[in-house]
C-alpha positions in Angstrom: 61.7 32.4 -114.8 64.9 34.2 -113.0 65.0 35.3 -109.4 67.4 38.1 -109.1 69.1 38.1 -105.7 69.4 41.1 -103.8 72.5 42.7 -101.8 72.2 41.6 -98.0 71.2 44.6 -96.1 73.6 45.1 -93.4 71.3 44.8 -90.4 71.1 41.1 -91.1 74.6 40.3 -90.4 73.7 39.3 -86.8 72.2 36.1 -88.3 75.6 35.1 -89.9 76.8 34.5 -86.3 73.4 32.5 -85.5 73.4 30.5 -88.5 75.5 27.7 -87.4 72.8 27.0 -84.2 69.5 27.3 -86.3 69.0 24.0 -87.3 68.7 23.1 -83.7 65.3 24.7 -83.6 62.2 22.8 -84.1 60.2 22.4 -87.3 56.8 23.4 -87.5 53.2 21.7 -86.9 52.8 19.3 -89.7 49.1 20.6 -89.7 50.4 24.2 -91.1 51.2 22.5 -94.2 47.8 21.1 -94.6 46.2 23.9 -93.9 48.4 25.9 -96.8 47.2 22.9 -99.0 43.8 22.9 -98.3 43.7 26.9 -98.8 45.4 26.8 -102.0 42.2 26.4 -104.3 43.1 26.1 -107.9 43.4 22.3 -109.2 47.0 22.9 -110.4 50.2 22.6 -108.3 51.5 26.2 -107.2 53.9 27.3 -109.5 56.3 29.1 -107.3 56.0 29.2 -103.5 58.5 31.9 -102.1 59.6 31.6 -98.2 60.4 35.0 -97.3 63.3 35.1 -94.2 63.9 31.5 -94.9 66.8 31.0 -92.9 68.7 27.7 -92.7 65.4 26.5 -94.5 63.8 24.7 -92.0 60.1 25.7 -93.4 61.2 25.9 -96.7 62.1 22.0 -96.8 58.3 21.7 -95.5 56.9 23.2 -98.2 59.1 21.3 -100.7 58.2 18.1 -98.9 54.2 19.2 -99.1 54.7 20.5 -102.7 57.1 18.5 -104.4 55.9 19.6 -108.0 56.1 23.2 -106.9 59.2 25.9 -107.5 60.2 26.6 -104.1 62.6 29.9 -103.4 63.9 30.6 -100.1 64.6 34.4 -99.6 67.0 35.2 -97.1 69.5 38.0 -96.6 72.4 36.5 -94.5 74.8 34.6 -96.7 75.7 32.3 -94.0 72.2 31.1 -93.4 71.9 30.6 -97.6 74.8 28.5 -97.6 73.6 26.2 -94.6 70.1 26.2 -96.3 71.7 25.2 -99.6 73.5 22.4 -98.1 70.5 20.8 -96.2 68.0 21.3 -99.2 67.7 19.7 -102.8 65.4 19.1 -105.8 62.8 21.7 -106.4 64.5 24.4 -103.5 66.9 27.4 -104.2 68.0 29.8 -102.2 68.8 33.5 -103.4 69.3 36.8 -101.3 67.0 39.1 -100.8 64.7 41.3 -98.6 61.3 41.2 -97.5 60.6 45.1 -98.4 61.9 44.3 -102.1 60.8 40.9 -103.1 63.2 40.0 -106.4 59.9 38.9 -108.2 57.7 40.1 -111.1 54.0 41.1 -110.4 51.8 37.9 -109.8 54.8 35.9 -110.5 54.4 34.1 -106.9 50.9 31.4 -106.1 51.9 31.2 -102.5 54.4 33.5 -100.1 55.2 32.3 -96.8 57.2 33.7 -93.9 58.0 31.4 -91.2 59.5 33.2 -87.5 60.6 36.3 -89.6 57.8 38.9 -89.9 58.7 40.5 -86.5 61.9 41.7 -88.4 60.4 42.8 -91.5 59.0 46.2 -92.4 55.7 44.7 -92.2 54.0 47.4 -94.2 56.5 47.4 -97.1 56.1 43.1 -97.0 52.6 43.4 -97.4 52.6 45.7 -100.2 55.3 43.4 -101.7 53.1 40.1 -101.0 50.4 41.5 -102.9 52.3 42.9 -106.0 54.0 39.3 -106.3 50.9 37.1 -105.6 48.4 35.9 -108.6 45.0 36.6 -108.2 43.7 34.2 -105.4 47.4 33.5 -104.6 47.7 32.7 -100.7 50.0 34.8 -98.2 50.8 32.6 -95.0 52.7 34.0 -91.7 54.2 31.4 -89.5 55.4 31.3 -86.4 56.5 28.9 -83.4 55.7 30.3 -80.2 55.7 29.2 -76.4 52.4 27.6 -75.5 50.6 28.9 -72.4 50.4 26.1 -69.3 53.0 24.3 -71.1 55.9 21.6 -70.1 57.8 22.8 -66.7 61.0 22.7 -68.3 59.7 25.2 -70.9 58.2 27.5 -68.3 61.3 27.5 -66.4 63.3 28.2 -69.5 60.8 31.2 -70.1 61.3 32.5 -66.4 65.0 32.3 -66.8 64.9 34.6 -70.5 62.2 37.0 -68.3 64.6 37.2 -65.4 67.6 38.4 -67.4 66.1 40.4 -70.4 63.2 42.6 -67.9 61.9 44.0 -71.5 60.9 40.7 -72.9 57.8 38.8 -72.0 57.2 35.3 -73.5 55.3 35.2 -76.4 56.7 38.1 -77.5 59.0 38.9 -80.7 62.3 40.9 -81.2 61.9 44.0 -83.4 65.4 43.9 -84.6 66.1 47.6 -83.0 66.5 46.2 -79.5 62.8 45.9 -78.5 60.1 43.6 -78.2 56.8 43.7 -80.1 53.4 41.5 -79.7 52.4 40.9 -83.3 49.0 41.6 -84.8 49.0 40.4 -88.0 45.4 40.0 -88.6 45.3 43.6 -87.8 47.6 44.1 -90.1 45.9 42.9 -92.9 42.6 43.6 -92.6 43.1 47.4 -94.0 44.7 45.8 -97.4 42.2 45.6 -99.9 44.6 43.9 -101.8 44.0 40.7 -99.6 40.7 39.1 -98.4 39.5 35.8 -96.3 42.0 36.6 -93.6 42.0 33.9 -91.1 44.2 32.5 -88.3 44.9 29.4 -86.8 47.4 27.4 -84.3 48.2 23.9 -83.7 49.9 22.7 -80.4 53.0 20.5 -80.6 56.2 19.0 -78.2 59.8 19.1 -79.3 61.8 17.1 -76.8 65.9 18.1 -76.7 69.0 16.7 -75.1 71.4 18.8 -73.8 73.6 19.6 -76.6 70.6 20.6 -78.8 69.1 22.6 -76.0 72.3 24.7 -76.0 72.5 25.0 -79.3 68.7 26.4 -79.9 69.2 28.7 -76.9 72.5 29.9 -78.5 70.3 30.7 -82.0 68.0 33.4 -80.3 68.8 36.9 -80.3 67.3 37.2 -77.0 69.3 34.9 -75.1 72.5 36.7 -77.0 71.1 39.5 -74.8 70.9 37.4 -71.5 74.5 36.0 -72.2 75.9 40.0 -72.4 74.6 40.5 -69.0 75.7 37.5 -67.4 78.6 35.9 -69.5 78.2 33.1 -71.7 79.8 30.5 -69.1 77.2 31.1 -66.1 74.4 31.4 -68.9 75.2 27.7 -70.0 75.6 27.1 -66.6 72.2 27.7 -65.7 70.7 25.8 -68.9 72.8 22.7 -67.7 70.9 23.3 -64.2 67.5 23.4 -65.8 68.1 20.6 -67.9 69.6 18.3 -65.1 66.3 19.2 -62.8 63.8 18.6 -65.5 65.5 15.8 -67.6 63.4 12.8 -68.3 64.8 9.0 -68.4 65.9 9.4 -71.6 68.2 12.5 -71.0 65.5 15.1 -73.0 63.8 18.1 -71.5 59.9 19.3 -73.1 59.3 22.3 -74.9 55.6 23.3 -75.8 55.0 25.3 -78.6 52.1 26.4 -80.7 52.6 26.7 -84.3 50.6 29.9 -85.2 49.6 30.7 -88.5 47.8 33.6 -90.0 46.8 33.4 -93.7 45.3 35.8 -96.7 44.5 35.4 -100.2 45.3 37.9 -102.9 42.0 39.4 -104.1 41.2 38.7 -107.3 
């Protein structure tokens, strides 16, 4: 089986600059991988799993650990992201260039299609049409995100308050739409009109991440929202404010706690 890379779309070039910091982002709650395995109904292992918008491969590697006997393809338009992903991954994982609106697979070639912290940047109607095209009958679509957990850790709340102060258009839990705005996703609502998909479900799992100062600064630098904040007050002032937040909330081990929900929306390709 051959997967042909698609030339990089210029709108994704911003992620070349963000790529070096992406590995500071947390992984996803392990329960979402178990749920994907549960929802994969056939007795045989998934033949091909396509992770769309793979970034530096954080979720792609989790998929590879959950499905060691499957062919895992990470689709990512940013060359810098793919380079880091390829260095961090091994075995059954490979990365190719391409975008969500034109998946480089033949019809019915994928057993599972995933997207982690990525669909907010997609042309979602085009992506759902493409996902339906490349999934085999009964195949699984899983769209996953890490969102801040309401009423979570005090540090995380203070961090979100800083973002909301410096980027007035932003509110916690929203996603960047890639055009300078922010969007509240309704993936269940996006899926329900599609006759190609059935058994639409959604679930969420809480988890916490503990960060030292270096990882906090790297994670913050990976955020396009924070890039807007940095443009507003300058990199030094933004870093100083993060350092003060870290100092005010750190525990005896020098760590701060961030409270997340891994939220996942699932659907099966109609048979």
